[in-house]
N, C-alpha and C positions, 0 to 999 in steps of 0.2 A: 637624792640617791641615784646615781648614774648607772645605767645598764652595763654590767661588766661583760667581758668577752666570754667568760665561763657561761654566764646566763644566755648570752646569744646563742652559743653552741647548744645548750640544753633545750632552749625554745625551738631551734631548728629541728633538732632530733625529735622533740615532742610533736612538732607539726607534721613530722613524717611518721607519726603514730608509734614512736619509741616509748613504751610505758615506763621503762626504767628511767629514762631522762625526766619524764613527767613526775615519777615517783620522787626523784631527787628534788624537783621543785616543790613538790608537796611537803616533803619532810623539812625543807628549809623555811618555808613560809606559812605553814599551817598554824603555828602557835601565834604569829603576829595577826594573821587574818582572824583567827578565833578570838583573840583579845578584842579586836576591832568590833566584831559582831557582838561579843559579850557586853561591851560598853554600850552598845545601842539597845540591846534587848533585856539585859539584866536577868536572864533566865538560861541557865547552863544547858538544859536539854534542847531549847529552842536554838541556842547558839551553835550547839553541836550539829543540829539538823541543817541549819542555814550555812554553816561552814562547809559541810559535806556537799550540799547542793551547789554552792559557789565553786568548788573544786571540779565537780562534775561538769558544770557549765563551762569552766575554764578548759577542761580537757576536750569538750566538744567543739570549742571555739579557738583553740590555740593556734590554728593555722591562719586565723585572722588577726592575730596579735600584730599591732603596728609598733615598730621600734621607733619611739620618740626620745631615745636616749635617757629614759627613766626606768628605774628598776621595775621588774615585773611585779613587785609587791604592790605597786600602785594600781596596776590593772586588776590583780586578784582582789585587792581591797575594794575597788570600785564595784566589781561584780558582787561581792559579799554585801557591801553597804546597800546597794540597790535591792537585793533580795531581802535584807533585814528591814529596810524602810518599808518595803512593800508588805511584809509580814506585820510590821508594827501598825500599818495603816488599817489593817483588817482585824487587829486584835482589839477586843473589847477593853475600854479603858477601865481597869481595875488594878488594885494592888493587893496582892495576896500576902498575908503575913508570912507565909513560907518563903517568899522571895526576899524578905528583909533579914540581913544578917545583923544581929544585935550583939556584937562582940564587945565585951567590956574591956576598956583599955585606959583607963585613967584620964584620958584627954576628952572623951565625948561620953555623955550619958546615953543610955538606950533611946531616950526620947529624941536626942539630937541626931542620932543614927536613923531613926525612923523619919524624922523631919527631913533629913537629907535624902533619904530613899524616895519620899513623896515628891520632893522637888526635882529629883532626877527623873522621875516617871513624868512629871509635868513637862520638863524640857524635852523629853523624848517625843511626847504627843505633840508638842508645839513644832518640833523639827519637821514632822510629817506635813504640817500645814504650809511649810515654805516651798517655793519652786525648786526643782530638781538641782539646778545649777548652784543655788544658794546653799542647799544641804550639802552638796559635794564640797564646796569651798570650805564651809565650816567644819565638815568632818576631817577633811584632809589637813586643815590648819590645827584643829584643836584635838582631835582623836589620834590622828597619824602623826601629828607635830611636824608636818612638812613645812619648809620655808615658803615665802611667797614665790621665789623663783621655782621651787619644785612643784608647787601647785600650778603655776602657770605653764610649766612644761608639761605636766600630766594632763591638763585640760586644753592645751593649745591656746592659751590666752596670755596676753601681755601682763607683766607684773602690776601695772597701774590698774588694769581692769580687775585683776584678782582682789586688789585692795578695795576697789569700789564695791564689788560683789559682796566682799566680806562685811564692809560697813553697812550696806543695805540689808544684808541677811541678819546681822546682829540687831539692827533697828527693827526689822520685822519680827524677830524672835521676841524681843522685848515687848512689842505691841501685843502679839499673840498671848504671851504669858500675862501681861496686865489684863487683857480681856478675860482670859480664863479665871484669873483671880477675882475680877469683879463679879463674874457670873457665879462663882462659887459662894461669894459673900451674899449675893442676892438670894440664892437658894437657901442659905442658912438663916437669913433674916426672918424675924417673926412676920407672919402675913396678916396681922390684924388683931383686934381685941378678942380676948377669950374669956370664958366664964360668965357671959351674959345670958 
């Protein structure tokens, strides 16, 4: 996604503290940023709060926006993602039944929906363990669905480097998830003879 001329004008006006210009950017990109945050947090109220905080920070920093010929959505999403991951790292690891949507649909049973929700929570917790650059590459590639070229432009990295970072991030994510699964199995295993 290339930065359009209209976006450039809106950004310049917003940098000059034109609230109407920033409101236009807000209306244009709020839903996309909110979806991104929701995918990370899986909690609508927290996603609402983090999205609002991200736009507030963007308003305060719009004069420092660097035109790298990438849509401002990438910049806004990066701000929101960092806030969401910081929030996620502080969150206690639990899964509330209120956060699981068990909609009946002929394709998946409620048990399968619950298992998917538990797996998604594990992946979010594992993402927090990765270095920031690896988290950014994975989120831009798989949540924002950006191409390698777009990720490279957004991060100021060559495409080959983005591919290497993604490969290492996926390998590290698999490792963290395997370790977490092993630890959970060890906790669930019987701890010795009983009834003696």
